[in-house]
Structure formats: C-alpha cells, structure tokens
Backbone as CSV, one residue per row, in Angstrom:
resi,resn,N_x,N_y,N_z,CA_x,CA_y,CA_z,C_x,C_y,C_z
1,GLY,33.073,171.568,-153.586,34.004,170.627,-153.129,35.365,171.229,-152.862
2,PHE,35.900,170.223,-152.284,37.267,170.779,-151.868,38.348,170.288,-152.902
3,PRO,39.330,171.186,-153.091,40.625,170.768,-154.286,41.101,169.405,-153.946
4,ASP,41.755,168.858,-155.146,42.083,167.545,-155.006,43.441,167.391,-154.018
5,ALA,44.040,168.607,-153.561,45.155,168.746,-152.742,44.701,168.345,-151.245
6,LEU,43.374,168.277,-150.946,42.871,168.079,-149.836,42.155,166.646,-149.678
7,ASP,42.509,165.856,-150.536,41.857,164.451,-150.480,42.401,163.674,-149.170
8,GLY,43.725,163.879,-149.005,43.907,162.976,-147.706,43.342,163.619,-146.462
9,ALA,43.007,164.754,-146.361,42.275,165.493,-145.167,41.067,165.229,-145.329
10,VAL,40.495,165.090,-146.431,38.873,164.700,-146.534,38.726,163.168,-146.131
11,GLU,39.424,162.211,-146.609,39.496,160.945,-146.268,39.656,160.765,-144.735
12,MET,40.650,161.379,-144.212,40.812,161.248,-142.672,39.773,161.655,-141.835
13,ALA,38.964,163.034,-142.413,37.768,163.180,-141.650,36.636,162.320,-141.841
14,GLN,36.639,161.686,-142.985,35.584,160.818,-143.334,35.643,159.503,-142.475
15,ASN,37.043,159.197,-142.413,36.987,157.824,-141.605,36.998,158.077,-140.249
16,THR,37.187,159.192,-139.828,37.026,159.639,-138.347,35.603,159.587,-137.966
17,ILE,34.748,160.352,-138.916,33.488,160.650,-138.682,32.541,159.157,-138.600
18,CYS,33.159,158.508,-139.405,32.254,157.111,-139.983,32.694,156.180,-138.858
19,GLY,33.715,156.343,-138.008,33.953,155.517,-136.887,34.688,154.233,-137.634
20,ILE,35.437,154.431,-138.428,36.442,153.260,-138.957,37.617,152.919,-138.137
21,PHE,37.896,154.063,-137.366,38.967,153.760,-136.366,38.443,153.431,-134.954
22,SER,38.914,152.353,-134.365,38.506,152.076,-132.926,38.883,153.160,-132.121
23,VAL,38.119,153.149,-131.059,38.473,154.419,-130.060,39.873,154.245,-129.604
24,GLU,40.326,153.056,-129.144,41.784,153.042,-128.757,42.727,153.583,-129.837
25,LYS,42.531,153.038,-130.855,43.451,153.561,-131.996,43.278,154.903,-132.685
26,ARG,41.998,155.500,-132.246,41.899,156.677,-133.241,42.834,157.647,-132.962
27,SER,43.255,157.988,-131.854,44.073,159.282,-131.744,45.577,158.887,-132.475
28,ALA,46.170,157.957,-132.203,47.223,157.684,-132.975,47.139,157.495,-134.408
29,GLU,46.036,156.963,-135.074,45.759,156.800,-136.325,45.243,158.180,-136.969
30,VAL,44.834,158.851,-136.307,44.238,160.054,-136.698,45.736,161.024,-136.814
31,ASP,46.596,161.106,-135.958,47.604,161.708,-135.990,48.403,161.360,-137.066
32,PHE,48.614,159.926,-137.206,49.396,159.354,-138.341,48.877,159.917,-139.793
33,LEU,47.537,159.890,-139.954,46.752,160.321,-141.150,47.082,161.882,-141.278
34,LEU,46.860,162.575,-140.230,46.989,163.963,-140.429,48.668,164.286,-140.931
35,GLU,49.400,163.550,-140.231,50.698,163.920,-140.829,51.050,163.531,-142.211
36,SER,50.589,162.364,-142.517,50.837,161.803,-143.776,50.007,162.805,-144.895
37,SER,48.857,163.053,-144.595,47.982,164.032,-145.393,48.840,165.331,-145.521
38,PHE,49.440,166.006,-144.438,50.111,167.069,-144.578,51.262,166.797,-145.485
39,ILE,52.090,165.708,-145.242,53.205,165.628,-146.028,52.837,165.421,-147.583
40,GLU,51.891,164.634,-147.765,51.375,164.496,-149.064,50.820,165.952,-149.757
41,THR,50.302,166.595,-149.132,49.745,168.075,-149.638,51.097,168.829,-149.793
42,ILE,51.957,169.017,-148.873,53.149,169.638,-149.073,54.001,169.272,-150.257
43,LYS,54.212,168.016,-150.557,54.775,167.422,-151.691,54.008,167.931,-153.227
44,ARG,52.741,167.928,-152.942,52.121,168.152,-154.253,52.157,169.465,-154.603
45,ILE,52.019,170.454,-153.518,52.315,171.883,-153.760,53.660,172.163,-153.955
46,TYR,54.569,171.601,-153.716,56.129,171.701,-153.843,56.189,171.461,-155.455
47,ASN,55.801,170.314,-155.844,56.041,169.916,-157.208,55.158,170.910,-158.273
48,GLN,54.040,171.076,-157.605,53.442,172.076,-158.580,54.155,173.634,-158.714
49,LEU,54.615,173.921,-157.579,55.248,175.475,-157.732,56.616,175.165,-158.329
50,LYS,57.190,174.284,-158.220,58.536,173.894,-158.926,58.415,174.215,-160.262
51,GLU,57.334,173.757,-160.944,57.193,173.619,-162.271,57.183,175.204,-162.838
52,TYR,56.729,176.144,-161.950,56.575,177.297,-162.382,58.098,178.447,-162.307
53,GLY,58.837,177.686,-161.635,60.368,178.252,-161.442,60.372,179.066,-160.303
54,SER,61.624,179.016,-159.598,61.810,179.953,-158.450,61.620,181.329,-158.661
55,ASP,61.974,181.692,-159.739,62.030,183.316,-159.879,60.622,183.853,-159.779
56,PHE,59.753,182.993,-160.541,58.195,183.435,-160.459,57.710,183.172,-158.922
57,VAL,57.970,181.989,-158.313,57.415,181.602,-157.066,57.783,182.486,-155.830
58,CYS,59.210,182.887,-156.045,59.679,183.709,-155.122,59.392,185.292,-154.888
59,GLY,58.784,185.661,-156.236,58.353,187.150,-156.424,56.833,186.938,-156.341
60,ALA,56.310,185.909,-156.237,54.727,185.857,-156.163,54.136,186.095,-154.796
61,LYS,52.969,186.717,-154.479,52.414,186.968,-153.353,51.742,185.599,-153.100
62,ILE,51.390,185.299,-151.724,50.923,183.989,-151.285,49.437,183.649,-152.063
63,HIS,48.535,184.811,-152.207,47.138,184.660,-152.749,47.288,184.311,-154.295
64,GLU,48.387,185.138,-154.806,48.639,184.534,-156.346,48.851,183.201,-156.480
65,LEU,49.795,182.644,-155.513,50.094,181.279,-155.579,48.804,180.416,-155.257
66,LEU,48.228,180.755,-154.172,46.762,180.028,-153.926,45.894,179.864,-155.272
67,ASP,45.872,181.051,-155.630,44.967,181.070,-156.870,45.309,180.146,-158.126
68,LEU,46.552,180.292,-158.330,47.375,179.537,-159.336,47.198,177.886,-159.170
69,LEU,47.432,177.538,-157.857,47.312,176.118,-157.383,45.895,175.588,-157.228
70,GLY,44.903,176.619,-157.322,43.475,176.302,-157.152,42.989,175.799,-155.513
71,VAL,43.997,176.238,-154.642,43.678,175.818,-153.318,43.043,176.598,-152.545
72,ASP,42.387,176.296,-151.472,41.617,177.134,-150.508,42.532,177.948,-149.577
73,ASP,42.047,179.099,-149.541,42.782,180.224,-148.640,43.342,179.545,-147.241
74,ARG,42.765,178.580,-146.544,43.075,178.101,-145.467,44.344,177.602,-145.554
75,LEU,44.896,177.067,-146.781,46.133,176.457,-146.917,47.309,177.379,-147.270
76,ASP,46.995,178.579,-146.841,47.803,179.736,-147.318,49.497,179.481,-146.376
77,SER,49.267,179.050,-145.331,50.592,178.735,-144.555,51.200,177.511,-145.079
78,ALA,50.629,176.485,-145.574,51.361,175.350,-146.347,51.922,175.962,-147.667
79,VAL,51.098,176.896,-148.175,51.941,177.333,-149.466,53.060,178.255,-149.222
80,LYS,53.031,179.082,-148.076,53.984,179.797,-147.610,55.119,179.166,-147.324
81,TYR,55.030,177.898,-146.579,56.135,176.861,-146.190,56.884,176.440,-147.484
82,VAL,56.072,176.058,-148.547,56.661,175.686,-149.776,57.229,176.594,-150.198
83,GLN,56.867,177.929,-150.347,57.366,179.087,-151.144,58.778,179.236,-150.544
84,ASP,58.768,179.261,-149.152,59.972,179.477,-148.382,61.079,178.333,-148.449
85,LYS,60.669,177.338,-148.842,61.552,176.183,-149.051,62.119,176.417,-150.443
86,LEU,61.296,176.687,-151.349,61.942,176.768,-152.719,62.720,177.926,-152.903
87,CYS,62.403,179.090,-152.154,63.290,180.318,-152.216,64.544,180.180,-151.835
88,ALA,64.690,179.359,-150.558,65.809,178.970,-149.860,66.585,178.160,-150.300
89,GLU,66.208,177.307,-151.370,66.901,176.373,-152.217,67.696,177.273,-153.370
90,GLN,66.810,178.238,-153.988,67.368,179.335,-154.935,68.474,179.976,-154.356
91,GLU,68.327,180.516,-153.244,69.216,181.174,-152.557,70.361,180.566,-152.251
92,ALA,70.297,179.336,-152.017,71.512,178.516,-151.456,72.245,178.289,-152.851
93,LEU,71.590,177.945,-153.975,72.303,177.811,-155.254,72.966,178.940,-155.964
94,MET,72.269,180.114,-155.726,72.996,181.342,-155.979,74.163,181.744,-155.158
95,MET,74.194,181.410,-153.817,75.264,181.585,-152.928,76.441,180.642,-153.486
96,ARG,76.119,179.458,-153.833,77.180,178.528,-154.154,77.811,179.171,-155.699
97,ASN,76.891,179.549,-156.478,77.395,180.198,-157.721,78.303,181.322,-157.635
98,ALA,77.706,182.158,-156.689,78.557,183.274,-156.542,79.864,182.993,-155.742
99,GLN,79.767,182.235,-154.800,81.076,181.726,-154.189,82.111,181.178,-155.528
100,SER,81.737,180.443,-156.228,82.395,179.630,-157.339,82.984,180.581,-158.056
101,GLU,82.230,181.848,-158.542,82.640,182.921,-159.498,83.656,183.817,-158.674
102,ALA,83.443,183.949,-157.450,84.260,184.727,-156.702,85.908,184.009,-156.574
103,LEU,85.768,182.750,-156.317,86.917,181.985,-156.109,87.779,181.928,-157.328
104,GLU,86.976,181.708,-158.636,87.444,181.751,-159.744,88.205,183.057,-160.043
105,ALA,87.497,184.219,-159.905,88.211,185.479,-160.242,89.500,185.749,-159.167
106,TYR,89.239,185.188,-157.922,90.589,185.464,-157.140,91.469,184.311,-157.525
107,GLY,91.375,183.505,-158.103,92.342,182.528,-158.593,93.077,183.098,-159.747
108,ILE,92.398,183.915,-160.541,92.903,184.681,-161.630,93.865,185.831,-161.095
109,ILE,93.607,186.577,-160.046,94.413,187.425,-159.421,95.511,186.970,-158.888
110,TRP,95.113,185.828,-158.078,96.246,185.042,-157.442,97.553,184.594,-158.278
111,SER,97.055,184.067,-159.600,98.110,183.730,-160.554,98.744,184.777,-161.163
112,GLU,98.232,185.976,-161.391,98.897,187.234,-161.909,100.007,187.560,-160.925
113,ILE,99.515,187.590,-159.284,100.424,188.043,-158.528,101.756,187.054,-158.312
114,TRP,101.213,185.630,-158.399,102.421,184.687,-158.335,103.283,184.996,-159.408
115,GLU,102.872,184.978,-160.727,103.714,185.190,-161.948,104.452,186.269,-161.895
116,THR,103.918,187.472,-161.366,104.644,188.847,-161.215,105.734,188.519,-160.472
117,LEU,105.539,188.120,-159.268,106.489,187.898,-158.215,107.764,187.102,-158.473
118,LYS,107.282,185.872,-159.196,108.211,185.057,-159.567,109.157,185.571,-160.572
119,SER,108.596,186.626,-161.438,109.584,187.110,-162.393,110.707,188.103,-161.847
120,TRP,110.578,188.618,-160.577,111.380,189.387,-159.795,112.660,188.602,-159.492
121,SER,113.690,189.438,-159.176,115.050,188.802,-158.830,114.712,188.427,-157.369
122,HIS,115.138,187.078,-156.909,114.949,186.716,-155.494,115.368,187.786,-154.546
123,ASP,116.624,188.472,-154.899,116.982,189.253,-153.708,115.971,190.597,-153.570
124,LYS,115.751,191.148,-155.008,114.686,192.217,-154.815,113.368,191.966,-154.110
125,LEU,112.646,190.600,-154.374,111.648,190.280,-153.939,111.507,190.129,-152.350
126,CYS,112.689,189.333,-152.083,112.699,189.017,-150.534,113.128,190.274,-149.661
127,THR,113.508,191.146,-150.047,114.011,192.203,-149.352,112.910,193.597,-149.443
128,THR,111.915,193.453,-150.255,111.087,194.332,-150.376,110.008,194.284,-149.338
129,LYS,109.529,195.433,-148.542,108.600,195.329,-147.564,107.125,195.087,-148.331
130,LEU,106.261,194.500,-147.772,104.982,194.095,-148.262,104.181,195.447,-148.734
131,GLN,104.133,196.559,-148.028,103.348,197.915,-148.437,104.038,198.285,-149.823
132,ASP,105.486,198.175,-149.721,106.256,198.697,-150.723,105.879,197.912,-152.367
133,LEU,105.658,196.375,-151.926,105.168,195.614,-152.861,103.848,195.996,-153.479
134,LEU,102.995,196.188,-152.862,101.634,196.557,-153.009,101.559,197.693,-153.937
135,ASP,102.507,198.772,-153.335,102.503,200.137,-154.141,103.243,199.894,-155.648
136,ILE,104.211,198.963,-155.396,104.957,198.893,-156.759,104.107,198.106,-157.944
137,LEU,103.379,196.984,-157.236,102.467,196.368,-158.332,101.221,197.117,-158.406
138,GLY,100.967,198.181,-157.640,99.528,198.695,-158.037,98.356,197.902,-157.454
139,PHE,98.462,197.008,-156.353,97.488,196.416,-155.831,97.013,197.092,-154.753
140,PRO,95.602,196.729,-154.449,95.160,197.461,-153.230,95.542,196.735,-151.933
141,ASP,95.386,197.487,-150.804,95.835,196.879,-149.526,94.863,195.603,-149.274
142,ALA,93.824,195.499,-149.717,92.951,194.213,-149.625,93.630,192.909,-150.200
143,LEU,94.636,193.092,-151.007,95.295,191.966,-151.385,96.731,191.551,-150.719
144,ASP,96.918,192.275,-149.739,97.947,192.193,-148.850,98.231,190.721,-148.489
145,GLY,97.134,190.147,-148.065,97.356,188.603,-147.750,97.889,187.710,-148.769
146,ALA,97.335,187.862,-149.870,97.873,187.095,-151.064,99.166,187.520,-151.658
147,VAL,99.485,188.823,-151.508,100.941,189.124,-151.887,101.875,188.610,-150.911
148,GLU,101.466,188.845,-149.831,102.445,188.344,-148.577,102.645,187.000,-148.655
149,MET,101.603,186.056,-148.885,101.601,184.571,-148.839,102.602,184.336,-150.112
150,ALA,102.411,184.853,-151.195,103.153,184.599,-152.315,104.681,184.953,-152.249
151,GLN,104.831,185.939,-151.563,106.423,186.530,-151.283,106.929,185.423,-150.256
152,ASN,106.168,185.212,-149.298,106.840,184.153,-148.396,107.057,182.767,-148.801
153,THR,106.379,182.553,-149.736,106.455,181.096,-150.158,107.563,181.221,-151.481
154,ILE,107.709,182.265,-152.256,108.687,182.263,-153.206,110.184,182.403,-152.504
155,CYS,110.213,183.128,-151.343,111.428,183.714,-150.734,111.735,182.542,-149.790
156,GLY,110.870,181.420,-149.631,111.163,180.345,-148.820,110.799,180.718,-147.078
157,PHE,110.242,181.529,-146.863,109.732,181.834,-145.435,108.664,180.805,-145.052
158,ILE,107.865,180.648,-145.836,106.942,179.294,-145.646,107.189,178.548,-146.928
159,SER,106.530,177.031,-146.582,106.547,176.119,-147.859,105.173,175.530,-148.092
160,LEU,104.723,175.429,-149.099,103.397,175.012,-149.428,103.451,173.478,-149.426
C-alpha cells in the first residue's frame, strides 16, 4: 500500500478511474484535486519535519528524510521543497538575530563614542580633524562615519 501522505492522490486517482467525475468537469476537478492533494501533502510533510527541528532537517539528506517520514522515493521533490522552506525560515531567523546582535553591539560603541566626545571641550572637539579624532580615540577607520556624525551633532554642524 501507499503511505498515508498519499491519501489525497489515491482518492483522486480512484475517483477518476471510477468515473465519479463527469467528462466535462473531469479536467477542472482533477486539477483542483491534484492541487488540493499536493497542498495537503506538503502541509503534512512540513508539520512532520518541523517536529524534528531545523538543525536536523537542514543537515539531513533527502533520502534520510524520506525514510524518517516513511514516504515513497517519488516524493523526494516534495520533501526537498519542504526542507528548503524550513531551512530558509531558519536562515531568515538567524539573519534577524545576527542583525539584532550587530545593532546592539554598534549601539554600545556609538554610546561610548558619544560620551567620550561629549566630555571634550567644545573648542577642542569642533576644531579637531576627523582622522586626528580617530587616532586620539584609538578607533579604527571603519568607525569614521559614527565619529563624524557624533562630532557634527555635538558641534552643531547638523542636528538630530
């Protein structure tokens, strides 16, 4: 027999073979059932694989997942589709987390730059060239935009 994941496809084939659909409606109804069965199968595979966690699913080979799900090898493209979806979701979540962590770290550096520059005398800060500020503060050139923005804001060259 076929695995439960193929119930919709088996029912569709049975209905088609047994002539349950009229000739005029057959094509549209078969197309609808095919699409409905596919969506149902994808949802079932998705929910099953999600239980195993994205770390496992994203690292597994398709045949391992097919065996785990107990589905026919002919569904390898459906399982691959779901694997790709789950792994893309995981990757997007990791990107959001990394972006959040990077922003938090940058916020700490920005605060340090801001507090340091605010502690300087206005004249000293506003007459010192950017490269000299970076050298004095010991900041890398990569932070020149942040230092320049803080300097310009404190000195009144721009306003926030």
